[in-house]
N, CA and C atoms as an extended XYZ file, in Angstrom:
519
Properties=species:S:1:pos:R:3:atomname:S:1:resname:S:1:resid:I:1 pbc="F F F"
N         0.836       -1.176        0.000 N   MET     1
C         0.000        0.000        0.000 CA  MET     1
C         0.881        1.240        0.000 C   MET     1
N         0.503        2.230       -0.836 N   LEU     2
C         1.272        3.465       -0.928 CA  LEU     2
C         0.986        4.348        0.273 C   LEU     2
N         2.067        4.938        0.741 N   LYS     3
C         1.902        5.859        1.869 CA  LYS     3
C         1.507        7.215        1.330 C   LYS     3
N         0.701        7.960        2.093 N   LEU     4
C         0.234        9.267        1.693 CA  LEU     4
C         1.375       10.256        1.521 C   LEU     4
N         2.467       10.075        2.235 N   LYS     5
C         3.566       11.025        2.140 CA  LYS     5
C         4.307       10.892        0.790 C   LYS     5
N         4.079        9.814        0.041 N   ASN     6
C         4.743        9.612       -1.252 CA  ASN     6
C         3.958       10.193       -2.433 C   ASN     6
N         2.761       10.710       -2.207 N   TRP     7
C         1.939       11.188       -3.316 CA  TRP     7
C         2.583       12.332       -4.093 C   TRP     7
N         3.314       13.278       -3.499 N   PRO     8
C         3.943       14.333       -4.314 CA  PRO     8
C         4.970       13.751       -5.309 C   PRO     8
N         5.701       12.741       -4.889 N   ILE     9
C         6.690       12.126       -5.769 CA  ILE     9
C         5.979       11.423       -6.924 C   ILE     9
N         4.913       10.702       -6.625 N   LEU    10
C         4.147       10.021       -7.668 CA  LEU    10
C         3.526       11.021       -8.643 C   LEU    10
N         3.042       12.135       -8.142 N   LEU    11
C         2.461       13.171       -8.979 CA  LEU    11
C         3.519       13.751       -9.922 C   LEU    11
N         4.701       13.988       -9.420 N   ILE    12
C         5.795       14.524      -10.242 CA  ILE    12
C         6.171       13.512      -11.334 C   ILE    12
N         6.275       12.255      -10.967 N   ILE    13
C         6.621       11.216      -11.950 CA  ILE    13
C         5.549       11.146      -13.039 C   ILE    13
N         4.289       11.199      -12.643 N   LEU    14
C         3.188       11.171      -13.598 CA  LEU    14
C         3.241       12.373      -14.540 C   LEU    14
N         3.501       13.551      -14.004 N   LEU    15
C         3.608       14.756      -14.830 CA  LEU    15
C         4.774       14.662      -15.815 C   LEU    15
N         5.893       14.126      -15.382 N   VAL    16
C         7.047       13.952      -16.263 CA  VAL    16
C         6.706       13.000      -17.403 C   VAL    16
N         6.041       11.905      -17.089 N   ILE    17
C         5.654       10.924      -18.110 CA  ILE    17
C         4.681       11.559      -19.112 C   ILE    17
N         3.679       12.265      -18.627 N   LEU    18
C         2.704       12.910      -19.511 CA  LEU    18
C         3.360       13.957      -20.397 C   LEU    18
N         4.248       14.738      -19.829 N   THR    19
C         4.973       15.748      -20.602 CA  THR    19
C         5.812       15.091      -21.692 C   THR    19
N         6.499       14.012      -21.364 N   ALA    20
C         7.315       13.294      -22.348 CA  ALA    20
C         6.442       12.767      -23.482 C   ALA    20
N         5.289       12.222      -23.163 N   ILE    21
C         4.376       11.707      -24.186 CA  ILE    21
C         3.897       12.835      -25.091 C   ILE    21
N         3.531       13.961      -24.512 N   LEU    22
C         3.068       15.096      -25.308 CA  LEU    22
C         4.155       15.590      -26.261 C   LEU    22
N         5.375       15.749      -25.789 N   PHE    23
C         6.472       16.204      -26.646 CA  PHE    23
C         6.795       15.173      -27.720 C   PHE    23
N         6.738       13.909      -27.391 N   TRP    24
C         7.014       12.862      -28.369 CA  TRP    24
C         5.971       12.900      -29.480 C   TRP    24
N         4.678       13.028      -29.130 N   ASN    25
C         3.616       13.113      -30.134 CA  ASN    25
C         3.725       14.380      -30.965 C   ASN    25
N         4.096       15.494      -30.353 N   LYS    26
C         4.274       16.747      -31.091 CA  LYS    26
C         5.392       16.596      -32.103 C   LYS    26
N         6.455       15.939      -31.741 N   GLY    27
C         7.562       15.694      -32.659 CA  GLY    27
C         7.130       14.854      -33.842 C   GLY    27
N         6.292       13.859      -33.614 N   LYS    28
C         5.787       13.027      -34.711 CA  LYS    28
C         4.902       13.852      -35.626 C   LYS    28
N         4.064       14.729      -35.078 N   THR    29
C         3.195       15.580      -35.883 CA  THR    29
C         4.023       16.491      -36.763 C   THR    29
N         5.054       17.120      -36.200 N   ASN    30
C         5.918       17.996      -36.986 CA  ASN    30
C         6.619       17.219      -38.088 C   ASN    30
N         7.022       16.002      -37.807 N   GLN    31
C         7.698       15.184      -38.800 CA  GLN    31
C         6.748       14.893      -39.961 C   GLN    31
N         5.499       14.589      -39.684 N   ILE    32
C         4.520       14.334      -40.735 CA  ILE    32
C         4.304       15.593      -41.558 C   ILE    32
N         4.163       16.739      -40.893 N   GLU    33
C         3.956       17.991      -41.603 CA  GLU    33
C         5.130       18.302      -42.515 C   GLU    33
N         6.351       18.020      -42.099 N   GLN    34
C         7.518       18.309      -42.913 CA  GLN    34
C         7.549       17.436      -44.155 C   GLN    34
N         6.937       16.260      -44.109 N   GLU    35
C         6.954       15.364      -45.256 CA  GLU    35
C         5.957       15.785      -46.334 C   GLU    35
N         4.999       16.627      -46.004 N   GLU    36
C         4.043       17.089      -46.986 CA  GLU    36
C         4.691       18.160      -47.846 C   GLU    36
N         4.516       18.034      -49.142 N   VAL    37
C         5.144       18.941      -50.089 CA  VAL    37
C         4.107       19.384      -51.125 C   VAL    37
N         4.458       20.354      -51.929 N   HIS    38
C         3.617       20.761      -53.058 CA  HIS    38
C         4.512       21.397      -54.104 C   HIS    38
N         4.689       20.669      -55.202 N   TYR    39
C         5.440       21.214      -56.325 CA  TYR    39
C         4.882       20.639      -57.614 C   TYR    39
N         5.400       21.118      -58.736 N   HIS    40
C         4.838       20.781      -60.035 CA  HIS    40
C         5.921       20.360      -61.015 C   HIS    40
N         5.516       19.555      -61.989 N   ALA    41
C         6.381       19.164      -63.092 CA  ALA    41
C         5.507       19.066      -64.335 C   ALA    41
N         6.138       19.199      -65.492 N   GLY    42
C         5.402       19.118      -66.751 CA  GLY    42
C         5.645       17.790      -67.435 C   GLY    42
N         4.686       17.384      -68.264 N   PHE    43
C         4.867       16.132      -69.000 CA  PHE    43
C         4.039       16.135      -70.274 C   PHE    43
N         4.527       15.378      -71.248 N   GLN    44
C         3.810       15.114      -72.488 CA  GLN    44
C         3.998       13.643      -72.825 C   GLN    44
N         2.978       13.044      -73.391 N   VAL    45
C         3.046       11.645      -73.822 CA  VAL    45
C         2.662       11.595      -75.295 C   VAL    45
N         3.537       11.021      -76.092 N   TYR    46
C         3.255       10.790      -77.506 CA  TYR    46
C         3.112        9.292      -77.720 C   TYR    46
N         1.991        8.891      -78.289 N   ILE    47
C         1.788        7.484      -78.644 CA  ILE    47
C         1.590        7.442      -80.154 C   ILE    47
N         2.463        6.685      -80.811 N   ASP    48
C         2.461        6.612      -82.275 CA  ASP    48
C         2.368        7.998      -82.894 C   ASP    48
N         3.233        8.870      -82.405 N   ASP    49
C         3.434       10.226      -82.936 CA  ASP    49
C         2.297       11.201      -82.617 C   ASP    49
N         1.332       10.784      -81.794 N   LYS    50
C         0.200       11.661      -81.458 CA  LYS    50
C         0.289       12.082      -79.997 C   LYS    50
N         0.272       13.407      -79.769 N   LEU    51
C         0.296       13.933      -78.405 CA  LEU    51
C        -1.008       13.595      -77.714 C   LEU    51
N        -0.914       12.986      -76.540 N   GLN    52
C        -2.093       12.602      -75.763 CA  GLN    52
C        -2.610       13.805      -74.971 C   GLN    52
N        -3.923       13.886      -74.835 N   ASP    53
C        -4.571       14.984      -74.119 CA  ASP    53
C        -5.099       14.460      -72.786 C   ASP    53
N        -4.538       14.968      -71.686 N   PHE    54
C        -4.943       14.534      -70.346 CA  PHE    54
C        -5.798       15.583      -69.632 C   PHE    54
N        -6.388       16.513      -70.390 N   SER    55
C        -7.169       17.577      -69.759 CA  SER    55
C        -8.617       17.167      -69.477 C   SER    55
N        -9.021       15.990      -69.920 N   ASP    56
C       -10.379       15.503      -69.668 CA  ASP    56
C       -10.597       15.290      -68.169 C   ASP    56
N       -11.813       15.498      -67.731 N   VAL    57
C       -12.156       15.364      -66.316 CA  VAL    57
C       -11.843       13.965      -65.775 C   VAL    57
N       -11.846       12.949      -66.633 N   LYS    58
C       -11.571       11.590      -66.148 CA  LYS    58
C       -10.144       11.438      -65.625 C   LYS    58
N        -9.252       12.357      -65.981 N   PHE    59
C        -7.872       12.307      -65.499 CA  PHE    59
C        -7.646       13.203      -64.275 C   PHE    59
N        -8.650       13.986      -63.907 N   MET    60
C        -8.474       15.000      -62.866 CA  MET    60
C        -8.774       14.485      -61.469 C   MET    60
N        -8.026       15.006      -60.536 N   HIS    61
C        -8.307       14.810      -59.109 CA  HIS    61
C        -9.167       16.003      -58.719 C   HIS    61
N       -10.447       15.760      -58.464 N   ILE    62
C       -11.372       16.871      -58.298 CA  ILE    62
C       -11.569       17.317      -56.861 C   ILE    62
N       -11.094       16.534      -55.890 N   MET    63
C       -11.224       16.953      -54.500 CA  MET    63
C       -10.130       17.956      -54.178 C   MET    63
N       -10.489       19.096      -53.588 N   PRO    64
C        -9.456       20.074      -53.257 CA  PRO    64
C        -8.405       19.479      -52.324 C   PRO    64
N        -7.167       19.838      -52.570 N   CYS    65
C        -6.060       19.332      -51.754 CA  CYS    65
C        -6.059       19.995      -50.391 C   CYS    65
N        -5.673       19.266      -49.369 N   GLY    66
C        -5.506       19.817      -48.035 CA  GLY    66
C        -6.795       20.283      -47.395 C   GLY    66
N        -7.894       19.610      -47.640 N   VAL    67
C        -9.171       19.991      -47.052 CA  VAL    67
C        -9.102       19.810      -45.545 C   VAL    67
N        -9.411       20.861      -44.805 N   GLU    68
C        -9.401       20.792      -43.344 CA  GLU    68
C       -10.463       19.811      -42.861 C   GLU    68
N       -10.107       18.994      -41.887 N   GLY    69
C       -11.049       18.074      -41.287 CA  GLY    69
C       -11.275       16.810      -42.092 C   GLY    69
N       -10.608       16.693      -43.226 N   HIS    70
C       -10.767       15.501      -44.071 CA  HIS    70
C        -9.804       14.428      -43.598 C   HIS    70
N       -10.354       13.266      -43.203 N   GLU    71
C        -9.495       12.162      -42.782 CA  GLU    71
C        -8.953       11.463      -44.004 C   GLU    71
N        -7.610       11.377      -44.076 N   GLU    72
C        -6.997       10.705      -45.206 CA  GLU    72
C        -7.083        9.206      -45.055 C   GLU    72
N        -7.457        8.558      -46.149 N   ILE    73
C        -7.437        7.110      -46.184 CA  ILE    73
C        -6.308        6.698      -47.122 C   ILE    73
N        -6.024        5.398      -47.178 N   GLU    74
C        -4.890        4.925      -47.967 CA  GLU    74
C        -4.975        5.386      -49.420 C   GLU    74
N        -6.152        5.351      -50.019 N   GLU    75
C        -6.323        5.779      -51.402 CA  GLU    75
C        -5.944        7.253      -51.553 C   GLU    75
N        -6.322        8.097      -50.597 N   ASP    76
C        -5.955        9.507      -50.633 CA  ASP    76
C        -4.437        9.667      -50.634 C   ASP    76
N        -3.758        8.892      -49.825 N   GLU    77
C        -2.299        8.980      -49.746 CA  GLU    77
C        -1.686        8.713      -51.116 C   GLU    77
N        -2.201        7.717      -51.845 N   GLN    78
C        -1.683        7.417      -53.185 CA  GLN    78
C        -1.977        8.562      -54.148 C   GLN    78
N        -3.198        9.037      -54.170 N   ILE    79
C        -3.562       10.087      -55.129 CA  ILE    79
C        -2.805       11.386      -54.841 C   ILE    79
N        -2.483       11.641      -53.580 N   GLU    80
C        -1.755       12.863      -53.232 CA  GLU    80
C        -0.310       12.828      -53.722 C   GLU    80
N         0.204       11.634      -54.012 N   LYS    81
C         1.582       11.555      -54.509 CA  LYS    81
C         1.732       12.336      -55.806 C   LYS    81
N         0.845       12.127      -56.756 N   ALA    82
C         0.951       12.792      -58.056 CA  ALA    82
C        -0.413       12.761      -58.728 C   ALA    82
N        -0.895       13.935      -59.123 N   HIS    83
C        -2.214       14.006      -59.745 CA  HIS    83
C        -2.327       15.251      -60.617 C   HIS    83
N        -3.421       15.308      -61.344 N   LEU    84
C        -3.751       16.453      -62.190 CA  LEU    84
C        -5.012       17.096      -61.640 C   LEU    84
N        -5.144       18.397      -61.843 N   HIS    85
C        -6.422       19.032      -61.537 CA  HIS    85
C        -6.558       20.355      -62.255 C   HIS    85
N        -7.702       20.987      -62.090 N   ASP    86
C        -8.044       22.269      -62.709 CA  ASP    86
C        -8.119       22.189      -64.228 C   ASP    86
N        -8.324       20.996      -64.790 N   GLY    87
C        -8.443       20.854      -66.233 CA  GLY    87
C        -7.137       21.017      -66.984 C   GLY    87
N        -6.018       20.991      -66.266 N   VAL    88
C        -4.703       21.135      -66.886 CA  VAL    88
C        -4.096       19.749      -67.030 C   VAL    88
N        -3.879       19.341      -68.268 N   GLY    89
C        -3.439       17.980      -68.521 CA  GLY    89
C        -1.968       17.796      -68.776 C   GLY    89
N        -1.156       18.831      -68.541 N   ASP    90
C         0.282       18.681      -68.788 CA  ASP    90
C         1.155       19.114      -67.612 C   ASP    90
N         0.528       19.397      -66.472 N   VAL    91
C         1.276       19.771      -65.265 CA  VAL    91
C         0.801       18.888      -64.112 C   VAL    91
N         1.716       18.112      -63.573 N   VAL    92
C         1.405       17.210      -62.471 CA  VAL    92
C         1.653       17.934      -61.148 C   VAL    92
N         0.764       17.706      -60.183 N   HIS    93
C         0.878       18.264      -58.835 CA  HIS    93
C         1.368       17.146      -57.915 C   HIS    93
N         2.400       17.416      -57.154 N   VAL    94
C         2.988       16.425      -56.255 CA  VAL    94
C         2.839       16.920      -54.830 C   VAL    94
N         2.299       16.043      -53.953 N   HIS    95
C         2.077       16.410      -52.551 CA  HIS    95
C         2.739       15.455      -51.569 C   HIS    95
N         3.555       14.546      -52.052 N   ARG    96
C         4.256       13.617      -51.161 CA  ARG    96
C         5.673       13.405      -51.663 C   ARG    96
N         6.606       13.358      -50.744 N   ASN    97
C         7.984       13.037      -51.108 CA  ASN    97
C         8.046       11.636      -51.691 C   ASN    97
N         8.946       11.438      -52.627 N   GLY    98
C         9.163       10.113      -53.188 CA  GLY    98
C         8.202        9.732      -54.300 C   GLY    98
N         7.373       10.668      -54.786 N   ALA    99
C         6.451       10.357      -55.874 CA  ALA    99
C         7.240       10.068      -57.150 C   ALA    99
N         6.789        9.064      -57.895 N   THR   100
C         7.437        8.696      -59.153 CA  THR   100
C         6.465        8.902      -60.311 C   THR   100
N         6.993        8.813      -61.519 N   TRP   101
C         6.131        8.943      -62.696 CA  TRP   101
C         5.127        7.800      -62.765 C   TRP   101
N         5.495        6.654      -62.244 N   GLU   102
C         4.541        5.540      -62.194 CA  GLU   102
C         3.335        5.905      -61.320 C   GLU   102
N         3.558        6.646      -60.229 N   ASP   103
C         2.446        7.082      -59.380 CA  ASP   103
C         1.454        7.923      -60.183 C   ASP   103
N         1.964        8.839      -60.994 N   LEU   104
C         1.053        9.670      -61.799 CA  LEU   104
C         0.201        8.805      -62.712 C   LEU   104
N         0.837        7.925      -63.486 N   PHE   105
C         0.077        7.146      -64.461 CA  PHE   105
C        -0.839        6.118      -63.796 C   PHE   105
N        -0.482        5.646      -62.627 N   THR   106
C        -1.390        4.800      -61.840 CA  THR   106
C        -2.608        5.604      -61.433 C   THR   106
N        -2.382        6.817      -60.947 N   ASN   107
C        -3.472        7.639      -60.429 CA  ASN   107
C        -4.416        8.142      -61.512 C   ASN   107
N        -3.920        8.367      -62.714 N   ILE   108
C        -4.815        8.811      -63.789 CA  ILE   108
C        -5.317        7.625      -64.607 C   ILE   108
N        -4.933        6.418      -64.170 N   ASN   109
C        -5.392        5.178      -64.804 CA  ASN   109
C        -5.074        5.161      -66.297 C   ASN   109
N        -3.809        5.442      -66.606 N   PHE   110
C        -3.349        5.466      -67.983 CA  PHE   110
C        -2.129        4.563      -68.102 C   PHE   110
N        -2.256        3.457      -68.842 N   PRO   111
C        -1.129        2.528      -68.949 CA  PRO   111
C        -0.006        3.088      -69.823 C   PRO   111
N         1.202        2.970      -69.321 N   ILE   112
C         2.397        3.379      -70.057 CA  ILE   112
C         3.323        2.176      -70.107 C   ILE   112
N         3.810        1.894      -71.281 N   SER   113
C         4.717        0.764      -71.450 CA  SER   113
C         6.080        1.074      -70.842 C   SER   113
N         6.627        0.093      -70.162 N   GLU   114
C         7.971        0.253      -69.597 CA  GLU   114
C         9.019        0.385      -70.696 C   GLU   114
N         8.686       -0.041      -71.901 N   GLU   115
C         9.612        0.065      -73.022 CA  GLU   115
C         9.586        1.448      -73.674 C   GLU   115
N         8.723        2.324      -73.231 N   SER   116
C         8.661        3.674      -73.791 CA  SER   116
C         9.981        4.393      -73.543 C   SER   116
N        10.270        5.320      -74.432 N   MET   117
C        11.436        6.183      -74.238 CA  MET   117
C        10.977        7.407      -73.456 C   MET   117
N        11.849        7.920      -72.616 N   ALA   118
C        11.507        9.124      -71.876 CA  ALA   118
C        12.708       10.059      -71.839 C   ALA   118
N        12.402       11.339      -71.939 N   TYR   119
C        13.415       12.390      -71.881 CA  TYR   119
C        13.010       13.347      -70.771 C   TYR   119
N        13.839       13.431      -69.759 N   ILE   120
C        13.586       14.344      -68.654 CA  ILE   120
C        14.573       15.486      -68.792 C   ILE   120
N        14.013       16.686      -68.974 N   ASN   121
C        14.820       17.883      -69.219 CA  ASN   121
C        15.778       17.637      -70.392 C   ASN   121
N        15.243       17.032      -71.457 N   ASN   122
C        15.949       16.735      -72.713 CA  ASN   122
C        17.039       15.675      -72.589 C   ASN   122
N        17.082       14.967      -71.467 N   GLN   123
C        18.057       13.894      -71.287 CA  GLN   123
C        17.330       12.548      -71.276 C   GLN   123
N        17.825       11.610      -72.086 N   SER   124
C        17.230       10.282      -72.121 CA  SER   124
C        17.376        9.611      -70.754 C   SER   124
N        16.281        8.985      -70.287 N   VAL   125
C        16.277        8.357      -68.968 CA  VAL   125
C        15.748        6.930      -69.109 C   VAL   125
N        16.478        5.982      -68.556 N   GLU   126
C        16.046        4.577      -68.521 CA  GLU   126
C        15.128        4.384      -67.308 C   GLU   126
N        14.227        3.432      -67.383 N   ASN   127
C        13.330        3.095      -66.268 CA  ASN   127
C        12.651        4.341      -65.691 C   ASN   127
N        12.132        5.170      -66.572 N   PHE   128
C        11.573        6.454      -66.136 CA  PHE   128
C        10.377        6.311      -65.208 C   PHE   128
N         9.636        5.204      -65.277 N   LEU   129
C         8.481        5.049      -64.397 CA  LEU   129
C         8.877        5.039      -62.924 C   LEU   129
N        10.069        4.557      -62.613 N   SER   130
C        10.526        4.558      -61.221 CA  SER   130
C        11.333        5.814      -60.885 C   SER   130
N        11.469        6.699      -61.838 N   TYR   131
C        12.222        7.934      -61.638 CA  TYR   131
C        11.390        8.904      -60.797 C   TYR   131
N        11.990        9.582      -59.831 N   PRO   132
C        11.218       10.517      -59.006 CA  PRO   132
C        10.765       11.736      -59.804 C   PRO   132
N         9.596       12.234      -59.467 N   ILE   133
C         9.114       13.485      -60.051 CA  ILE   133
C         9.764       14.609      -59.250 C   ILE   133
N        10.507       15.451      -59.928 N   ASN   134
C        11.183       16.571      -59.279 CA  ASN   134
C        10.538       17.885      -59.713 C   ASN   134
N        10.638       18.861      -58.851 N   SER   135
C        10.065       20.171      -59.117 CA  SER   135
C        10.594       20.737      -60.432 C   SER   135
N         9.658       21.158      -61.275 N   TYR   136
C         9.917       21.794      -62.564 CA  TYR   136
C        10.613       20.905      -63.583 C   TYR   136
N        10.644       19.590      -63.354 N   ASP   137
C        11.098       18.693      -64.412 CA  ASP   137
C        10.122       18.789      -65.576 C   ASP   137
N        10.635       18.565      -66.777 N   SER   138
C         9.793       18.494      -67.959 CA  SER   138
C        10.089       17.177      -68.654 C   SER   138
N         9.068       16.336      -68.784 N   VAL   139
C         9.234       14.976      -69.293 CA  VAL   139
C         8.481       14.818      -70.612 C   VAL   139
N         9.153       14.219      -71.575 N   VAL   140
C         8.523       13.843      -72.837 CA  VAL   140
C         8.642       12.329      -72.939 C   VAL   140
N         7.501       11.666      -73.073 N   ILE   141
C         7.453       10.205      -73.140 CA  ILE   141
C         7.026        9.812      -74.550 C   ILE   141
N         7.792        8.909      -75.134 N   ILE   142
C         7.547        8.458      -76.499 CA  ILE   142
C         7.240        6.962      -76.470 C   ILE   142
N         6.069        6.609      -76.998 N   GLN   143
C         5.671        5.204      -77.072 CA  GLN   143
C         5.270        4.910      -78.516 C   GLN   143
N         5.877        3.908      -79.113 N   GLY   144
C         5.541        3.536      -80.488 CA  GLY   144
C         6.311        4.369      -81.497 C   GLY   144
N         5.701        4.554      -82.665 N   GLU   145
C         6.338        5.291      -83.769 CA  GLU   145
C         6.470        6.771      -83.434 C   GLU   145
N         7.552        7.368      -83.919 N   ILE   146
C         7.781        8.790      -83.660 CA  ILE   146
C         8.491        9.416      -84.853 C   ILE   146
N         8.131       10.636      -85.167 N   SER   147
C         8.854       11.399      -86.177 CA  SER   147
C         9.278       12.722      -85.558 C   SER   147
N        10.371       13.240      -86.017 N   ASP   148
C        10.908       14.537      -85.592 CA  ASP   148
C        10.977       14.669      -84.056 C   ASP   148
N        11.773       13.808      -83.464 N   LEU   149
C        11.954       13.803      -82.013 CA  LEU   149
C        12.425       15.159      -81.501 C   LEU   149
N        13.371       15.778      -82.200 N   ASN   150
C        13.894       17.072      -81.737 CA  ASN   150
C        12.796       18.118      -81.617 C   ASN   150
N        11.874       18.140      -82.567 N   LYS   151
C        10.769       19.103      -82.508 CA  LYS   151
C         9.894       18.842      -81.279 C   LYS   151
N         9.663       17.572      -80.978 N   LYS   152
C         8.845       17.233      -79.811 CA  LYS   152
C         9.558       17.645      -78.512 C   LYS   152
N        10.866       17.421      -78.465 N   LEU   153
C        11.627       17.816      -77.269 CA  LEU   153
C        11.648       19.337      -77.113 C   LEU   153
N        11.711       20.056      -78.229 N   GLU   154
C        11.696       21.526      -78.180 CA  GLU   154
C        10.349       22.059      -77.697 C   GLU   154
N         9.266       21.305      -77.916 N   SER   155
C         7.940       21.770      -77.503 CA  SER   155
C         7.521       21.199      -76.143 C   SER   155
N         8.479       20.692      -75.387 N   ALA   156
C         8.188       20.164      -74.043 CA  ALA   156
C         7.609       21.271      -73.161 C   ALA   156
N         6.909       20.865      -72.122 N   VAL   157
C         6.314       21.816      -71.174 CA  VAL   157
C         7.430       22.656      -70.550 C   VAL   157
N         7.247       23.951      -70.559 N   THR   158
C         8.279       24.865      -70.043 CA  THR   158
C         8.056       25.188      -68.570 C   THR   158
N         9.119       25.609      -67.923 N   ARG   159
C         9.041       26.054      -66.532 CA  ARG   159
C         8.072       27.238      -66.421 C   ARG   159
N         8.096       28.126      -67.386 N   GLU   160
C         7.210       29.289      -67.375 CA  GLU   160
C         5.742       28.859      -67.371 C   GLU   160
N         5.421       27.830      -68.157 N   HIS   161
C         4.044       27.310      -68.180 CA  HIS   161
C         3.663       26.733      -66.816 C   HIS   161
N         4.596       25.988      -66.202 N   MET   162
C         4.314       25.407      -64.889 CA  MET   162
C         4.078       26.510      -63.858 C   MET   162
N         4.872       27.559      -63.913 N   ILE   163
C         4.714       28.685      -62.976 CA  ILE   163
C         3.379       29.383      -63.221 C   ILE   163
N         3.003       29.535      -64.480 N   GLU   164
C         1.711       30.136      -64.812 CA  GLU   164
C         0.569       29.307      -64.227 C   GLU   164
N         0.658       27.984      -64.345 N   ILE   165
C        -0.371       27.088      -63.810 CA  ILE   165
C        -0.422       27.196      -62.288 C   ILE   165
N         0.733       27.293      -61.652 N   GLU   166
C         0.759       27.462      -60.190 CA  GLU   166
C        -0.028       28.690      -59.764 C   GLU   166
N         0.103       29.766      -60.517 N   GLY   167
C        -0.554       31.020      -60.171 CA  GLY   167
C        -2.048       31.007      -60.365 C   GLY   167
N        -2.555       30.127      -61.217 N   MET   168
C        -3.993       30.123      -61.478 CA  MET   168
C        -4.715       28.927      -60.884 C   MET   168
N        -4.011       28.080      -60.157 N   SER   169
C        -4.619       26.877      -59.610 CA  SER   169
C        -5.774       27.232      -58.686 C   SER   169
N        -6.891       26.534      -58.893 N   GLU   170
C        -8.090       26.798      -58.100 CA  GLU   170
C        -8.150       25.968      -56.823 C   GLU   170
N        -7.524       24.808      -56.818 N   THR   171
C        -7.754       23.908      -55.695 CA  THR   171
C        -6.552       23.689      -54.800 C   THR   171
N        -5.343       23.898      -55.286 N   CYS   172
C        -4.183       23.587      -54.444 CA  CYS   172
C        -3.135       24.676      -54.438 C   CYS   172
N        -3.261       25.675      -55.212 N   GLY   173
C        -2.237       26.730      -55.259 CA  GLY   173
C        -1.033       26.352      -56.050 C   GLY   173
């Protein structure tokens, strides 16, 4: 049985434990917040020499990003990695570290062959689907027949276009 004279010591120990738990949880919250990101990259996909149009609503993530009070589920975590919105089909929005080009094409439900050629910032890249999406990267993906590759690379999405899209975004900024 505990003696009454020991209650101040027990109270202090309890307060120390509670304080430690609170600081530990606060540290975890800050760590999660630091992992959330928001940046953009441009992309174009040519299949048999035809530029694909991803501006259709079926490719868009229509729920506003960062909705207060919205509980994220596993599907939300995937879609937040890389998505399109605001009817813009050539600028990807990234909200999670480690997002790859495969995440984008998974999220917009558009199959891309692993044998496709890809040029990131005019440099040929192997295994581009596992390549990370970086801020202001511009990617041109070629699948099937292609003519005048240099012209297609010259017309890649520009940084200026991505910045313009950032300024007019309705749902995520």
